[in-house]
N, C-alpha and C positions, 0 to 999 in steps of 0.2 A: 546266243551270246552277243550278237550284234544289237539286238533290242536293248539289252542291259546297258550297253555303252551309248545308247541314244542314236544309233545309226539306223535310219529307215531306208528300206529299198525303194528305188525310184525306177520302176519298170513301166515302160510305155504300154498302154492298153490299146487294143484295136479300137479305131474310131476316134482316138484322141487327136485333136488338131496339132499341127506342127509347132505352134506358138506356145507350147506348154512349158518350155524352158529346159527340157531334158537334154537338149543338145549341149548346153553349157556344162552340165555335170559330166556327160559322156566324154567331152573333149578333154577335160581335166584327167579323167581316168586313162584315156588312151595315151595322153602325153606321158603320164607316169609309167605306163607299160613300155613306151618307146625308150625312156631313160633307163629302165631296168634291163631292156634287151640289148643295151650297149655292152653289158657284161656277158661274155660268151658262156660262162659256166651257169648262168641263170637262164639264158636263152635255150640251151640244150641241157636238160637236167641230167648231169653225170652222176650226182650223188644218189646213192640208194637209200641212205638214212635221212629221214625227215629233219632231224635236228641239225645235221650239217647243212642241208639246203636252207633251213631257216636262218642259220648263222650267216651264210653267204648273202642271203637276202637282206638281213639287217645291216651287214657291212656295206652292201651296195647302196642301201638307202642313206646310210651315214655319209658315204662319199658323195652322193648326189646332193645332199643338204650342204655339205662343206663347199662343194663347187658353186652352188647357188649363192651361198653367203659371200664367197669371194667376189663374185661378179656384181653383187649389190653395192659393195663398198666402192 
């Protein structure tokens, strides 16, 4: 499914030098996880149904985007 959307995995292989640029991508992903973990219901998954968890995840992403847009102005 990811390949269809043009998303390619960037997994560090053994023996690859540190200057490969993977740290920049990793930092962006880790920062996004920190933003999502500010929402307690996402940090500890209380929902048993996947559709409810997905809905809360999308709501959290929307709130994060809204907050980021407010600080840009």
